[in-house]
C-alpha positions in Angstrom: 24.2 60.0 7.0 23.1 61.2 3.6 24.9 58.5 1.6 22.7 57.3 -1.3 23.5 54.3 -3.4 22.4 51.8 -6.0 23.4 48.3 -5.1 24.1 46.4 -8.3 25.5 43.3 -6.6 26.0 42.6 -2.8 28.9 40.3 -3.4 29.8 37.2 -1.4 30.7 36.5 2.2 31.5 39.0 4.8 30.9 42.7 4.1 33.9 45.1 4.2 34.8 46.2 7.7 36.6 49.6 8.3 39.9 47.9 9.3 39.9 45.6 6.2 42.1 46.3 3.2 40.3 46.2 -0.1 41.2 45.8 -3.7 38.8 47.7 -5.9 38.0 49.1 -9.4 36.4 52.5 -9.3 35.5 55.6 -11.2 34.7 58.9 -9.6 32.7 61.6 -11.3 31.2 65.0 -10.4 27.4 65.3 -10.4 27.5 66.6 -14.0 29.3 63.4 -15.1 32.9 64.9 -15.3 35.3 62.1 -14.4 38.0 63.2 -11.9 39.5 59.8 -11.0 39.5 56.2 -11.9 41.6 53.2 -10.9 41.7 49.5 -11.6 42.8 47.0 -9.0 43.9 49.5 -6.4 44.4 48.5 -2.7 43.7 50.6 0.4 42.4 50.3 4.0 38.7 50.9 4.1 38.8 53.5 6.9 41.6 55.6 5.3 39.4 57.2 2.6 36.5 59.7 2.6 33.7 58.8 5.0 31.2 58.1 2.2 33.6 55.4 0.8 34.0 53.7 4.2 30.3 53.6 4.7 29.5 52.5 1.1 32.1 49.7 1.2 30.4 48.4 4.3 27.5 47.4 2.1 29.6 45.1 -0.1 31.2 41.8 0.0 33.8 40.3 -2.4 32.4 40.8 -6.0 30.0 43.5 -4.8 29.2 46.5 -7.1 27.5 49.8 -6.2 27.1 53.3 -7.4 27.7 55.7 -4.4 26.2 59.2 -4.3 28.3 60.9 -1.7 27.2 64.3 -0.3 29.9 66.9 0.2 30.0 66.4 4.0 30.9 62.7 3.5 33.3 63.5 0.7 35.9 66.3 1.0 33.8 68.9 2.6 35.1 72.4 2.1 38.7 71.0 1.5 38.9 69.2 -1.8 42.3 67.8 -3.0 44.6 70.6 -4.1 44.7 70.8 -7.9 41.6 68.8 -8.5 38.4 70.0 -10.3 36.3 69.1 -7.2 34.7 72.2 -5.8 34.4 72.8 -2.0 31.2 71.1 -0.7 30.8 69.1 -3.9 28.8 65.9 -4.0 30.5 63.0 -5.8 29.5 59.8 -7.6 31.6 56.7 -7.5 31.1 53.4 -9.3 32.8 50.8 -7.1 33.5 47.1 -7.6 35.2 45.1 -4.7 37.6 42.7 -6.2 39.0 41.3 -2.9 38.8 41.9 0.9 42.0 41.4 2.8 41.4 40.9 6.5 43.9 42.4 9.0 46.5 40.0 10.6 45.2 38.8 14.0 48.0 38.7 16.5 47.6 36.3 19.5 
């Protein structure tokens, strides 16, 4: 896919699945190191973010940490968020720590 990563810690238990909700700490930077976003203890569904995040989270279990190097086509492509300093086609770097994995409710 083009995703590159440094796996600092795999974490424990099952890896994040696309339908899981996750609670993470992260910092996002441009290739030159300019920080454009950071959050502590934010929750979201793993398949409702950029493709590079969904793929990268799938490498990690609870407590897992990685640095993700996400090429433009797995990030925002030619449509970066309005008002951000992310340029069209830009590659992004994210430091990610999975604090918790919340499995979806199973209905019977």
